[in-house]
N, C-alpha and C positions, 0 to 999 in steps of 0.2 A: 141128293145133295150136290149142289153146284159149287164149283171152285171160283172164288172171287179173284179177278185179275186186276192188278193195280194199274191204273192208267198213268202213263208217263207224265211227269210234271213238265208243263210248258215253260220254256225259258224266255225271259223277256227279250224282245228284239231291240237291238240298238241301231238307230239310224246313223247315216253318215254325219249328220250334224252333231249327234251325241258323241261320236268318236273324235270329231274335230275339237269339241269343247273339252273332252277328256285330255286330249293332247295339250291343249292350252293350259289346263289346270296342272298338268304334270310339270310344265315349264315354270309354273309359279311357285314351286316348292322352295326355291332359293331366291324368291323375289326380294326379300328384305336385304339380303347381301348384294344382289345384283343392282337393284335400283338405288338402295340406300348407299351402297359403296360408291356408285357413280356420282351421286349428289355430294357425298362426303369429299371426294377428290375435287369436284368442281368447287365446293366451298373453300377448300384450301387454295385453289387457283385464284378465287375471288379475293381472299384475304391477302395473299401475296401481291396481287395486282393493285389493290387499294393501298397497301403499304408503300409500294414503289411509287405510286402516283402521289401519295402524301409527301414523300421525300422530294419529288419533282416540284410540287407546288410550294414547298417550304423554301426552295432555292431559287425558283424563277418567278414566283408570285402567281396570283390567280388571274390569268389572262382569259382567253377564250376557252370554251370547253373542248375536250378532245376525246379520242378513243384509240384503243390499241388492237382491237380484234381478238382479245383473249376469250371472248365468248365462243369462238369457233372450236376451242378445245373441248367444250362440252359435247359437241356433236360426235367427235371421234371417241370420247370416253364412253358415251352411251352405246355407240355402234359396236365397240369392241366387246361389250358384254354379250351381245347377240352372236358374235363370232364364237365365243366360248359356249354359248347355249347350243349352237348347232354341232360343235365338235364333241361336246361332252355328254349332253343329255340325249341326243338322238339314239346312240347305241342302246342305252337303257330303255328308251321308249319302244324300240323295235323288239327288245327281249320280252316286253310285256304284251306283245301282240298288236301294237299300234302300227298301222301301215305307214310307209314313207309319205304317201299323199296326205293322210290325215294329220301326221305329225307336222308336215310343212305348212299345211293350211292353218292348223291350230297355232303354230309358232308365229306365223305371219299375222294372224289375228291379234295375238298377244303383243307383238311388236307395234302394231298400229295403235292399240289401246294405250300402251305404256308411253309411247312417244307423244301421243295426244295429251296425256296427263302432264308430261314434262313441258309441252308447249303452253299449256294453261298456266302452269307455275311460272314459267319464264315471262309470260304476259303480266302476271300479277307483280312480279319483281320489277318489271319495266315501269309499271305505274308507281311503285314505291320509289324507284330511282328518280322519276320525274318529280314526285312530290317532295323529295328531300334535296332537290337541286343537285342531282348527281352525287348522292351520298355525302353532301357537304363539300365535295371536292371538284364539282363541275366536271365530272368525268362520265362519259357515256359507255357503260359496260354492257348493258343489255340492249341498247339501241344501236350502237356501232355506227351512228351517223346516217345510215341508209335503210335500216330495217323498220323504222317507225311507220305505222299505218294509222290513219284517222279512225278507221272502223275497228271495233273490238274483235269481230269475227275474222276480219282480214289479218289482224295482228297475230291471232292464234295460228292462222294458216301460214303466215310468213315464217313462223318458228317451226311449225309442225311438218310441213311438206319437205323442206330440206333435211330435217332430222330423220323422218321416216325413210326418205330416199337413201341416205347414207347407211341407215340401219339395214335396209333390205340389201344394199350392196354388200355389206359385211356378212349378212346371212347367206348370200349367194357364194361368197368366197369360202365360207364355212362348208357349204355343200361341195365345193370343188375339193376342199381338203379331205372330206369324207370319201370322195370317189377316187382322187388321184394322189392324195397325200401332199407332202410339202413340195414335191416337184410340180404338181399342178398349180399350186398357189404361186410359186415363182414364175411359172409360165404365164399365168394371168397377169401378174404384175409387170412382167417384161412386155407383154402384149399391150397393156394399157399405156405404158411409157412410149412404146413405139407409135401408137395412135396419136398421142399428144405431140410427139416429136414430128410426125408427119403433118399434122395440122399446122404447127408452128412454121415448119419449112414451107408449106404451101402458101400461108399468109405472107411470109417474108418474100417468097418468090413472086407473088402477085402484087407486092407492095400495097397490101390491103390493111395494114395495121390501123390506119385512120378510120376506115370503114368499120373495122372490128370494134374499135373504141366507141364510134358513133352509135353502133347497134345497142351497146349496153347503156349509153347515156340516154338515148331516145326511147328505149323500151321501158314501159312502166315497171316500177320496182316489184309490185305484187306479182307481175307475170314472170319476172326473173326468179322470184323466191318461191312462189306457189304454183307456177304454171309449168315451166320447162323441167323442173326437178321431178314432176310427175312422170315424165318420159323415162328418166333414169330409174325411178321406182318401179314402173311397169316392166321395163327390160330386166331389172334385177330379179323381180319376183318370178317372171316366166323362165328366165335363164336358170335361176337357182333350182326351180322345180324340175326342169328338164335334166339337170345334172344329177339331182338327188335321186331320181327314179331308179338309177342303176348303181347308187353308191353302196359300198359295203358297210355292214353294221360296225 
């Protein structure tokens, strides 16, 4: 009589791509509150903006169309949600066995996808704005006078690239917070201000403000909106990962 031995059950192997997608799905748990909340706040900004513009039109008449730049608030509203995602969700993800690298890659993939969705919606709203004659008030809310592109794909890129670049920057700041806390965030903010101040002082010292303005005037808008911001996006992604590698849960 022979004794039967039970063979060990083989466990399914998970690839790196599976773990990245798992990290991305983990970050979508509160997607309704994060994405929906950002759009709800932005809708309130839009309503207030239109109400103020209606009062202006009622008092000064309907002259030429104008814009205020209120759309820029949307970029920082969305980016702030990813700052919270990094500071609040990452410890929970690590407790589930997800590595820092997989969490960061999955979160970055989620940021790219969600911001692309927002860029498509902004493009659709831009066309509605044009079709309604500036919402009946001759106001450029989604176009802002300089963001208009003749090509539909370029229009999406003009919205998406700056949005994803700022979002990655806030994601990197969240990584700084996870590693060095509030002190690290303040140090980064002071460092950024110092860099800006140094650039302003150098341009002023060289009396190069005219050349500085000429650069922005002569450079194609699509390059300013969808070209150079890619550099900021790449630096933020790489820098955020290097910081997060040694961050505490």
